[in-house]
N, C-alpha and C positions, 0 to 999 in steps of 0.2 A: 469489613468486620468492625463493629464498634465495641470499644472497651468500656465497660460500665464500672468495673472495680479495678483498682490498682493495688500493687503489692509492694511492701517494703520488707527489709530484712534486718535483723539484729546485727549490730557492729560492736565488737568487743572493745575493751579498754585500749588495746593495742591497735585499733583501727581495722581489725580483720572482720570481714563479712562472714560470720559463722555459718550461715546457711549456704552461701556460695562454696565455702570450704568443704562442707559435707557433700554438696552436690558434685564437686570436682573429684572427690574421692570415691564416688558411687560408681556402680556398674552401669554400662550403657543402657540397659533396660530400665533401671531406676531413674536415670536422667530423663529418658523419653517419657516415662509415665508421669513424673513430676511436672515436666513441661506441659504435657497434655492436660493434666488435672488443673493447673493454673490457667491454662488457656480457656478451658471450659468455664471455670469459676469467674474469670475476668469478664465474661460476656453475660453474666447473670447478676441481677440485683440480689442483695443479701437474703431477701425473703425467699428466693428461689434456690438457695443452697440447700439441697436435701441430704439426707443421711448417707446416701451412697457416696456422696462427694465430700461431705463435711458434717461434723457433729459438734454441737455445743457441749462442753463438759460440765460436770457437777462435782460435788464433794470437795476433796482437796484440790481439785483442778478448776473450781468455779472461777469464771472470768476469762477462761481460755476456750479455744475451739481447736479441733484437729482436722487437718486436711487428710482425707483418707484415700489410700490406694495400696494395691498389692503389687509387689515386684520382687524378683530374685528370692522367691519363697518366703517373703517376710511382709507383714503388714507395716507399711510405712505410715508414720503419723507426725508430720511436721505440725508443731503447736504454735498458736499465735492468738491474736485478738483483733477485733475491729477497732482500728486506731483512728478512724475518721468515718464520715458518712458513706464514703465509697472507697475505703482504704482498709487493707488488712496487713498487719505486720507479722511476719513469721519470726518466731523467737528461738525455737529449739527444735531440732530434728530428732524426734523419738521414733522408736519402733514399738510394735506391740507383739507380745508373745504370751499365750495363755491368759488373755484378757488383762495383762499387766504391761505397763510401759517398761521399756528397756532404754535407758537405765531407770531404776525404780524412782529416782528423784527427779525425773523429767519435768513434772508439773512444778515442783518447787523451783527448779532452775528457770523454767519459763516465766513463772510469776516474778522472780527476782529481776529477770531481764525486762519484763513488762514495766516494772516500777522504774527501772533505769531509763527506758525509752520515754515514759511519760514525764520524767524529770529533765532529761537531756536530749534535745533533738538530734544531736550528733551520734546518738546510739542506734540510729537506724538510717538506712539509705534505700533509695529506689532499687527495686529488683533489676538485676543486670540482664535478665533474659528478655528479649523482644517478643512480646506475646501477640503482636499485630501481624 
């Protein structure tokens, strides 16, 4: 299996990988679906990321995209951005309920984190999951 795309995750001021923390707190099904979704996306060029897997956002969320999957009766929506030619950085793990993000300020938080990542390299690190 050839990996085409790599993933990074947002790291907080205290050095905590926020995406990993959310993952570790998740139910077994959510962990499995997240892993599966990233594994699929890692084998595709960005141009092949279609709406069932991933969606570019607009409006207040412009500049972000959502990784899309359903688990534990909830639409899971990890938010991030294309941080390099073949790299995607996950910034904030949101959920969707009634066509709205939970929490409601998910995009604002993700955009703030994006600005941090673009300014400071230490605000992101490679995904800890081995997708190969």
